[in-house]
BAKOL-948744 format. One record per residue (C-alpha): x, y, z; residue number from 1. Coordinates in Angstrom, 3 decimals. Layout:
N
NODE         c1         c2         c3   num
NODE          X          Y          Z   NUM
...
end
This chain:
151
NODE         c1         c2         c3   num
NODE    -15.162     20.538     90.578     1
NODE    -12.171     22.027     92.186     2
NODE    -13.487     22.967     95.784     3
NODE    -13.940     26.591     94.987     4
NODE    -17.291     28.429     95.685     5
NODE    -17.857     31.036     92.865     6
NODE    -20.144     33.961     93.737     7
NODE    -21.790     35.818     90.776     8
NODE    -23.167     39.237     90.816     9
NODE    -25.434     39.489     87.817    10
NODE    -26.568     42.998     88.855    11
NODE    -22.952     44.429     88.135    12
NODE    -21.101     41.779     86.140    13
NODE    -22.867     39.068     84.198    14
NODE    -19.851     37.535     82.298    15
NODE    -17.488     36.778     85.053    16
NODE    -17.249     35.609     88.612    17
NODE    -17.417     38.370     91.245    18
NODE    -15.820     36.549     94.049    19
NODE    -14.112     32.904     94.271    20
NODE    -13.340     31.241     97.743    21
NODE    -11.502     28.111     98.190    22
NODE    -13.632     25.974    100.595    23
NODE    -12.388     22.487    100.262    24
NODE     -9.826     20.301     98.412    25
NODE    -12.784     17.966     97.461    26
NODE    -15.494     18.648     95.005    27
NODE    -18.315     20.833     96.383    28
NODE    -21.779     19.053     96.115    29
NODE    -24.411     20.989     98.133    30
NODE    -25.183     24.418     99.507    31
NODE    -27.831     25.785    101.801    32
NODE    -28.094     29.352    102.643    33
NODE    -29.955     30.445    105.805    34
NODE    -30.003     34.313    106.234    35
NODE    -26.329     35.276    107.025    36
NODE    -24.840     31.737    106.993    37
NODE    -24.235     29.167    104.224    38
NODE    -23.568     25.480    104.772    39
NODE    -21.390     23.943    102.033    40
NODE    -21.098     20.140    101.632    41
NODE    -18.275     18.379     99.748    42
NODE    -17.693     14.965     98.228    43
NODE    -15.809     13.817    101.338    44
NODE    -18.878     14.308    103.603    45
NODE    -17.544     17.479    105.218    46
NODE    -19.977     20.370    105.719    47
NODE    -18.237     23.905    105.935    48
NODE    -19.995     26.659    107.610    49
NODE    -19.397     30.308    106.064    50
NODE    -20.593     33.727    107.231    51
NODE    -21.823     35.762    104.374    52
NODE    -21.184     39.482    103.984    53
NODE    -24.181     41.835    104.016    54
NODE    -24.001     42.479    100.159    55
NODE    -24.576     38.790     99.470    56
NODE    -27.971     38.533    101.393    57
NODE    -29.443     41.972    101.197    58
NODE    -31.034     43.465     98.217    59
NODE    -30.196     47.152     96.941    60
NODE    -32.819     49.379     95.769    61
NODE    -34.408     48.336     92.342    62
NODE    -32.162     45.281     92.298    63
NODE    -35.168     42.861     91.921    64
NODE    -36.729     45.004     89.197    65
NODE    -33.485     45.057     87.252    66
NODE    -32.995     41.339     87.587    67
NODE    -36.330     40.638     86.423    68
NODE    -35.715     42.734     83.376    69
NODE    -32.429     40.984     82.648    70
NODE    -34.077     37.562     82.912    71
NODE    -37.019     38.764     80.745    72
NODE    -34.589     39.966     78.028    73
NODE    -32.727     36.750     78.158    74
NODE    -35.982     34.757     77.872    75
NODE    -37.072     36.888     74.827    76
NODE    -33.580     36.352     73.182    77
NODE    -33.881     32.708     73.741    78
NODE    -37.296     32.628     72.161    79
NODE    -36.087     34.746     69.042    80
NODE    -33.107     32.264     68.572    81
NODE    -35.571     29.295     68.663    82
NODE    -37.687     31.147     66.069    83
NODE    -34.662     31.723     63.850    84
NODE    -33.579     28.225     64.114    85
NODE    -37.008     26.946     63.045    86
NODE    -37.112     29.328     60.218    87
NODE    -33.588     28.102     59.111    88
NODE    -34.712     24.435     59.250    89
NODE    -37.776     25.455     57.193    90
NODE    -35.564     26.907     54.470    91
NODE    -33.383     23.729     54.247    92
NODE    -36.048     21.654     52.607    93
NODE    -36.779     24.265     50.118    94
NODE    -33.227     24.284     49.207    95
NODE    -33.327     20.560     48.734    96
NODE    -36.527     20.730     46.576    97
NODE    -34.733     23.295     44.449    98
NODE    -31.915     20.815     44.005    99
NODE    -34.298     18.158     43.003   100
NODE    -35.896     20.489     40.384   101
NODE    -32.356     21.291     39.048   102
NODE    -31.590     17.508     38.949   103
NODE    -34.961     16.819     37.066   104
NODE    -33.950     19.414     34.567   105
NODE    -30.438     18.010     34.037   106
NODE    -32.006     14.440     33.571   107
NODE    -34.525     15.870     31.143   108
NODE    -31.707     17.540     29.225   109
NODE    -29.607     14.540     29.213   110
NODE    -32.623     12.442     28.030   111
NODE    -33.229     14.838     25.250   112
NODE    -29.506     14.632     24.055   113
NODE    -29.681     10.745     24.134   114
NODE    -32.788     10.724     22.150   115
NODE    -31.441     13.262     19.554   116
NODE    -28.180     11.043     19.271   117
NODE    -30.259      7.967     18.844   118
NODE    -32.498      9.303     15.958   119
NODE    -29.295     10.735     14.256   120
NODE    -28.374      7.144     13.704   121
NODE    -31.288      6.507     11.300   122
NODE    -31.350      8.220      7.904   123
NODE    -34.627     10.058      7.244   124
NODE    -35.567      7.859      4.385   125
NODE    -36.072      4.987      6.659   126
NODE    -39.352      6.548      7.757   127
NODE    -38.263      7.953     11.167   128
NODE    -38.514     11.722     11.792   129
NODE    -38.460     13.745     14.919   130
NODE    -40.404     16.912     15.086   131
NODE    -40.704     19.230     18.117   132
NODE    -40.712     16.528     20.703   133
NODE    -42.726     13.977     18.534   134
NODE    -41.588     10.994     16.816   135
NODE    -43.385     10.275     13.657   136
NODE    -43.204      6.807     11.987   137
NODE    -44.616      7.183      8.385   138
NODE    -44.422      3.584      7.523   139
NODE    -44.391      0.624      9.742   140
NODE    -44.462     -3.175      9.107   141
NODE    -47.432     -4.204      7.273   142
NODE    -47.866     -0.901      5.647   143
NODE    -49.639      0.659      8.680   144
NODE    -49.104      4.279      9.629   145
NODE    -49.157      5.543     13.216   146
NODE    -47.867      8.466     15.291   147
NODE    -46.200      8.044     18.636   148
NODE    -46.009     11.171     20.840   149
NODE    -43.164     11.002     23.449   150
NODE    -43.862     14.231     25.204   151
end
């Protein structure tokens, strides 16, 4: 965006620009390379012709093999990152499910406490008793006996 042409040499330095050349004051938009020459267009419509040095258009020995190995390594790294991301996403719902189980246990505990407090309000001589998760009513209206299991 600043009119500079940046040349990268991935064979020697992958993290920084190897060479930067100011070509125009306008933004560079196009480049076309034909053997030893490069045509570079900018946003003003001007085409700049540059002669390239031999190191920019000729391969050194084993450069192609090394670059293929670098790209292959990066491709595998990207795939590994995608797999790790998918595994992390799969673990998130399991954590949420665990939270739901904990919430269900807390609600069950609260319900049990409420039930206990409710039955503590009634003296045992009125016919209500709670035994191990069951509520027994010994005598109901009309003299009928029944058993109500709540759990």
